[in-house]
C-alpha positions, 0 to 999 in steps of 0.5 A, spaced: 420 647 123 413 644 122 408 649 123 400 647 123 396 652 119 389 652 122 383 656 118 376 656 115 375 651 110 369 654 107 372 658 102 370 657 094 377 655 092 378 647 091 382 647 098 377 651 102 382 655 104 383 663 103 388 664 097 391 669 102 392 664 107 395 659 102 399 664 099 402 665 106 403 658 107 407 657 100 412 663 101 414 659 108 414 652 104 419 656 099 424 658 105 424 651 108 418 650 113 414 644 113 407 647 113 401 643 114 393 645 114 387 644 118 381 646 115 375 648 119 368 645 116 362 649 118 361 656 120 360 660 127 361 658 134 357 651 133 360 650 127 367 651 129 366 647 136 364 641 132 372 640 129 375 640 136 376 633 137 379 632 130 383 638 131 385 636 138 387 629 135 391 632 129 395 636 134 397 631 138 399 626 133 403 632 129 408 634 134 408 641 131 413 646 133 408 652 132 400 652 131 399 658 127 391 660 127 388 665 122 382 669 125 380 669 132 375 664 131 380 659 129 385 661 135 379 660 140 379 653 137 386 652 138 386 654 145 380 648 146 386 643 145 389 645 151 396 644 147 403 646 150 405 648 143 406 655 142 399 658 138 400 664 134 394 667 132 393 672 126 387 677 127 384 681 121 380 687 120 374 684 122 376 681 128 378 688 131 372 691 129 367 686 133 364 689 140 368 690 146 366 683 149 369 679 143 376 683 144 376 682 151 375 674 149 381 675 145 385 678 151 383 673 155 386 667 150 392 671 149 393 671 157 392 664 158 393 660 151 396 664 145 403 666 145 403 671 140 398 675 136 399 678 129 395 684 127 396 687 120 396 694 121 398 699 127 391 702 127 389 694 129 394 694 134 392 701 137 384 699 137 386 692 140 390 696 146 395 691 147 403 692 147 406 686 149 406 679 145 403 683 139 407 684 132 404 688 126 406 684 120 401 685 114 400 680 109 405 680 103 404 680 096 407 675 091 410 679 086 411 673 081 404 673 080 402 680 081 406 684 076 404 689 070 401 687 064 400 691 058 392 693 058 391 691 051 394 684 053 390 683 059 383 685 056 384 680 050 384 675 055 378 677 058 375 679 052 374 686 055 372 692 050 379 696 048 375 703 047 372 703 054 375 705 061 374 700 066 374 701 074 375 695 078 371 695 085 376 690 088 371 687 093 364 683 093 359 688 093 355 684 098 359 685 103 357 691 108 364 693 110 366 694 103 361 699 103 359 698 095 354 704 096 359 709 097 362 707 090 356 706 086 353 713 088 360 716 086 360 712 080 353 715 078 356 722 078 361 721 073 360 722 066 360 714 065 358 714 057 365 711 056 366 708 063 364 701 066 366 698 072 367 691 074 367 687 081 371 682 084 365 677 086 365 670 084 372 671 080 377 665 080 383 668 084 388 667 078 384 672 074 385 677 079 392 679 076 389 680 069 383 684 071 387 689 075 392 690 069 385 690 064 383 696 069 384 703 069 383 704 076 382 700 082 377 702 087 376 700 094 371 704 099 371 700 105 368 702 112 374 698 115 380 694 113 386 691 116 391 691 111 387 690 104 391 685 100 388 688 094 391 694 095 398 691 095 396 687 089 394 693 085 400 697 087 405 691 085 401 691 078 402 699 078 395 701 077 392 707 080 388 707 086 382 710 090 381 708 097 378 710 103 382 711 109 382 704 112 387 700 115 394 701 113 392 704 106 394 711 107 401 708 109 401 704 103 399 709 098 404 715 101 407 719 095 405 714 090 403 717 084 396 716 081 393 713 088 388 717 092 385 717 099 378 719 099 373 721 105 367 717 106 363 723 102 361 720 095 363 727 091 370 727 094 370 719 092 368 721 085 373 727 084 378 722 086 376 717 081 376 722 076 383 724 078 385 717 078 383 716 071 387 721 068 393 717 070 396 711 066 400 707 071 403 708 078 409 707 081 406 702 086 411 696 085 417 700 087 413 702 093 411 695 095 419 693 094 421 699 098 416 697 104 419 690 104 412 687 102 414 682 098 411 675 100 418 673 101 420 678 106 414 677 110 415 670 111 422 671 114 419 675 119 414 670 121 420 665 121 423 669 126 417 669 130 416 661 130 424 661 132 423 666 138 417 662 140 420 655 139 426 657 143 422 660 149 
């Protein structure tokens, strides 16, 4: 099968493609799927529209079995090619958090142009208020990339102090929805004499497994998420976690030792950080396996959808 992935090409990676999308593509390639990419240059509606002619040409010449667009704007652009090729659109948490008009546009596109929508959690599906042509498929995690490493080894490679405790804020603190203010306020209430925090900002993706394994706790304090990959990656590394109850996090962390769900009160978040710091490891990797969230398992679910659409 020949699949065209459509996504933003404005990421800071060498290819311009989000590492999450690239990883999904690689997992499908390993299972024999021919994945090709169309990357969108430019931002916002006007920036995306400038790519329409180029995309229409590629779709026409490519003879694809399925078009798989990532994020709603990419899906809207795919609609404007007026192709007869089935279009699958993966929506993320930010897509669903838009206003009612945006969700209406999504529903119109699903009715007239898109064959299927993929959302990342049941919460997203319920928020979108659609029953038909919607599948819940979280992004998977590559267990060959994210796995437990001795903290001392990871800290040596990163040149981190072995005598200190580290909390990794697993997001860019400048993004509003990541709610860094909550984390920061909670952190200041801890006895921080021997505790330091790091953030995932301007970090090479290949260094993330090292940073997770070098950290004592992985923290997320978002206002909303779909199915945050950093949580799954942290679980795969057996790291203790503190997160707000967003997306499918409560499902992911259910009964996992060293992993805590906090409300949006900074004192509660601080208490959960303190609790998590008392754990050396979690059983997160087994949890990922039990939930079939290995990227290979997720790739098989996507292939099943592709085959269904191809036969329709």
